[in-house]
VEXLUM-873989 format. One record per residue: chain; x, y, z of N, C-alpha, C in turn. Coordinates in nm, 3 decimals. Layout:
residues N
   kette       n_u       n_v       n_w      ca_u      ca_v      ca_w       c_u       c_v       c_w
       A         X         Y         Z         X         Y         Z         X         Y         Z
...
//
This chain:
residues 83
   kette       n_u       n_v       n_w      ca_u      ca_v      ca_w       c_u       c_v       c_w
       A    -1.062    -3.833    -2.200    -0.981    -3.712    -2.204    -0.969    -3.654    -2.063
       A    -0.874    -3.564    -2.046    -0.857    -3.500    -1.916    -0.979    -3.422    -1.874
       A    -1.043    -3.354    -1.968    -1.162    -3.276    -1.935    -1.277    -3.367    -1.892
       A    -1.291    -3.481    -1.958    -1.397    -3.576    -1.922    -1.374    -3.634    -1.783
       A    -1.248    -3.665    -1.751    -1.215    -3.716    -1.618    -1.240    -3.611    -1.511
       A    -1.204    -3.486    -1.538    -1.228    -3.378    -1.442    -1.378    -3.360    -1.419
       A    -1.456    -3.368    -1.526    -1.601    -3.348    -1.515    -1.670    -3.465    -1.445
       A    -1.639    -3.587    -1.484    -1.709    -3.704    -1.432    -1.659    -3.754    -1.298
       A    -1.528    -3.736    -1.273    -1.471    -3.792    -1.150    -1.403    -3.689    -1.062
       A    -1.388    -3.566    -1.110    -1.328    -3.460    -1.028    -1.180    -3.480    -1.001
       A    -1.107    -3.535    -1.098    -0.964    -3.561    -1.077    -0.879    -3.475    -1.169
       A    -0.750    -3.466    -1.136    -0.655    -3.386    -1.213    -0.574    -3.470    -1.309
       A    -0.443    -3.479    -1.284    -0.352    -3.546    -1.376    -0.330    -3.692    -1.338
       A    -0.324    -3.784    -1.436    -0.302    -3.925    -1.405    -0.161    -3.951    -1.355
       A    -0.147    -4.051    -1.269    -0.016    -4.085    -1.214     0.018    -4.232    -1.233
       A    -0.058    -4.324    -1.176    -0.025    -4.466    -1.179    -0.150    -4.548    -1.206
       A    -0.136    -4.654    -1.284    -0.249    -4.744    -1.311    -0.212    -4.886    -1.273
       A    -0.311    -4.958    -1.220    -0.297    -5.100    -1.190    -0.424    -5.171    -1.236
       A    -0.409    -5.294    -1.276    -0.524    -5.374    -1.318    -0.576    -5.457    -1.201
       A    -0.706    -5.455    -1.183    -0.773    -5.538    -1.085    -0.851    -5.644    -1.164
       A    -0.909    -5.743    -1.098    -0.977    -5.849    -1.171    -1.087    -5.802    -1.266
       A    -1.161    -5.700    -1.228    -1.272    -5.656    -1.313    -1.272    -5.505    -1.338
       A    -1.159    -5.440    -1.317    -1.150    -5.297    -1.341    -1.005    -5.254    -1.352
       A    -0.984    -5.137    -1.406    -0.852    -5.073    -1.405    -0.863    -4.956    -1.308
       A    -0.769    -4.946    -1.216    -0.770    -4.838    -1.118    -0.652    -4.747    -1.149
       A    -0.676    -4.617    -1.157    -0.571    -4.521    -1.186    -0.570    -4.413    -1.079
       A    -0.450    -4.378    -1.031    -0.439    -4.271    -0.932    -0.422    -4.138    -1.005
       A    -0.468    -4.032    -0.941    -0.461    -3.898    -0.998    -0.409    -3.800    -0.895
       A    -0.336    -3.700    -0.944    -0.288    -3.591    -0.861    -0.368    -3.466    -0.897
       A    -0.366    -3.368    -0.810    -0.441    -3.245    -0.837    -0.388    -3.175    -0.960
       A    -0.474    -3.097    -1.020    -0.437    -3.027    -1.142    -0.443    -2.877    -1.125
       A    -0.434    -2.809    -1.235    -0.437    -2.664    -1.236    -0.578    -2.616    -1.270
       A    -0.643    -2.542    -1.180    -0.776    -2.491    -1.210    -0.779    -2.402    -1.335
       A    -0.670    -2.332    -1.362    -0.667    -2.246    -1.480    -0.671    -2.327    -1.609
       A    -0.635    -2.455    -1.601    -0.642    -2.543    -1.717    -0.766    -2.630    -1.716
       A    -0.858    -2.604    -1.623    -0.983    -2.676    -1.616    -0.981    -2.800    -1.529
       A    -0.873    -2.821    -1.453    -0.864    -2.936    -1.364    -0.888    -2.891    -1.221
       A    -0.958    -2.972    -1.141    -0.984    -2.932    -1.003    -0.857    -2.934    -0.919
       A    -0.839    -2.833    -0.836    -0.721    -2.823    -0.750    -0.719    -2.936    -0.649
       A    -0.837    -2.985    -0.610    -0.846    -3.095    -0.513    -0.867    -3.228    -0.585
       A    -0.810    -3.243    -0.703    -0.832    -3.359    -0.788    -0.753    -3.483    -0.756
       A    -0.710    -3.501    -0.632    -0.642    -3.624    -0.593    -0.745    -3.735    -0.580
       A    -0.704    -3.856    -0.612    -0.796    -3.966    -0.590    -0.773    -4.080    -0.687
       A    -0.870    -4.170    -0.690    -0.859    -4.292    -0.768    -0.985    -4.311    -0.851
       A    -0.966    -4.350    -0.976    -1.078    -4.367    -1.068    -1.077    -4.510    -1.119
       A    -1.196    -4.568    -1.128    -1.213    -4.702    -1.181    -1.258    -4.692    -1.327
       A    -1.195    -4.775    -1.412    -1.231    -4.781    -1.554    -1.274    -4.923    -1.589
       A    -1.366    -4.935    -1.682    -1.403    -5.064    -1.736    -1.288    -5.110    -1.825
       A    -1.229    -5.229    -1.799    -1.112    -5.271    -1.876    -1.141    -5.306    -2.022
       A    -1.266    -5.332    -2.056    -1.298    -5.370    -2.193    -1.337    -5.251    -2.280
       A    -1.403    -5.151    -2.219    -1.448    -5.035    -2.297    -1.371    -4.908    -2.264
       A    -1.297    -4.909    -2.152    -1.226    -4.793    -2.098    -1.320    -4.679    -2.059
       A    -1.446    -4.710    -2.040    -1.541    -4.612    -1.989    -1.510    -4.586    -1.841
       A    -1.539    -4.466    -1.796    -1.517    -4.428    -1.657    -1.628    -4.487    -1.572
       A    -1.593    -4.573    -1.476    -1.691    -4.626    -1.382    -1.723    -4.526    -1.272
       A    -1.624    -4.444    -1.236    -1.641    -4.346    -1.128    -1.525    -4.353    -1.031
       A    -1.539    -4.283    -0.921    -1.434    -4.283    -0.819    -1.424    -4.420    -0.755
       A    -1.302    -4.464    -0.726    -1.281    -4.592    -0.660    -1.310    -4.580    -0.511
       A    -1.266    -4.470    -0.450    -1.289    -4.451    -0.308    -1.433    -4.407    -0.285
       A    -1.482    -4.432    -0.167    -1.620    -4.397    -0.132    -1.622    -4.295    -0.019
       A    -1.731    -4.223    -0.009    -1.747    -4.125     0.099    -1.714    -3.984     0.053
       A    -1.741    -3.890     0.141    -1.721    -3.749     0.109    -1.579    -3.700     0.134
       A    -1.506    -3.767     0.221    -1.371    -3.723     0.256    -1.274    -3.760     0.144
       A    -1.197    -3.662     0.098    -1.098    -3.683    -0.007    -0.959    -3.685     0.054
       A    -0.871    -3.765    -0.004    -0.735    -3.772     0.045    -0.654    -3.652    -0.001
       A    -0.542    -3.628     0.068    -0.457    -3.514     0.036    -0.364    -3.542    -0.081
       A    -0.330    -3.668    -0.102    -0.236    -3.704    -0.208    -0.294    -3.821    -0.288
       A    -0.239    -3.845    -0.404    -0.281    -3.958    -0.485    -0.165    -4.007    -0.568
       A    -0.053    -4.033    -0.504     0.068    -4.065    -0.578     0.070    -4.208    -0.631
       A     0.079    -4.303    -0.542     0.096    -4.441    -0.585     0.012    -4.530    -0.494
       A    -0.010    -4.652    -0.538    -0.087    -4.745    -0.458    -0.051    -4.888    -0.494
       A    -0.089    -4.978    -0.406    -0.069    -5.120    -0.425    -0.203    -5.186    -0.402
       A    -0.242    -5.273    -0.492    -0.371    -5.341    -0.483    -0.350    -5.490    -0.469
       A    -0.414    -5.552    -0.372    -0.406    -5.696    -0.350    -0.542    -5.755    -0.384
       A    -0.556    -5.812    -0.506    -0.688    -5.860    -0.550    -0.744    -5.976    -0.468
       A    -0.658    -6.060    -0.412    -0.710    -6.173    -0.334    -0.786    -6.129    -0.210
       A    -0.752    -6.010    -0.160    -0.816    -5.958    -0.039    -0.899    -5.833    -0.066
       A    -0.902    -5.786    -0.192    -0.973    -5.664    -0.230    -0.934    -5.547    -0.138
       A    -0.803    -5.530    -0.123    -0.748    -5.424    -0.037    -0.653    -5.338    -0.119
       A    -0.658    -5.208    -0.097    -0.567    -5.116    -0.163    -0.497    -5.032    -0.055
       A    -0.367    -5.018    -0.067    -0.286    -4.932     0.020    -0.232    -4.821    -0.066
       A    -0.252    -4.697    -0.024    -0.208    -4.583    -0.104    -0.121    -4.489    -0.024
       A    -0.047    -4.404    -0.098     0.036    -4.304    -0.033    -0.019    -4.167    -0.062
//
């Protein structure tokens, strides 16, 4: 649910999903704090493709990106390019 994603991964509204070899990656845009979504909720979340459980944030580190619109994933090189 949206509330579970906001709580576990700190993201807002879903935007785009792509399948990777062992996970599903979905981009998120910021949400409305009045609706319980974090205003800085941009980012990427990894899901287990078999159970759809939330694995956590795809990106690493403390710095968060400003946008989370779309992305392209190249599984042969394990590289993601985002906008």
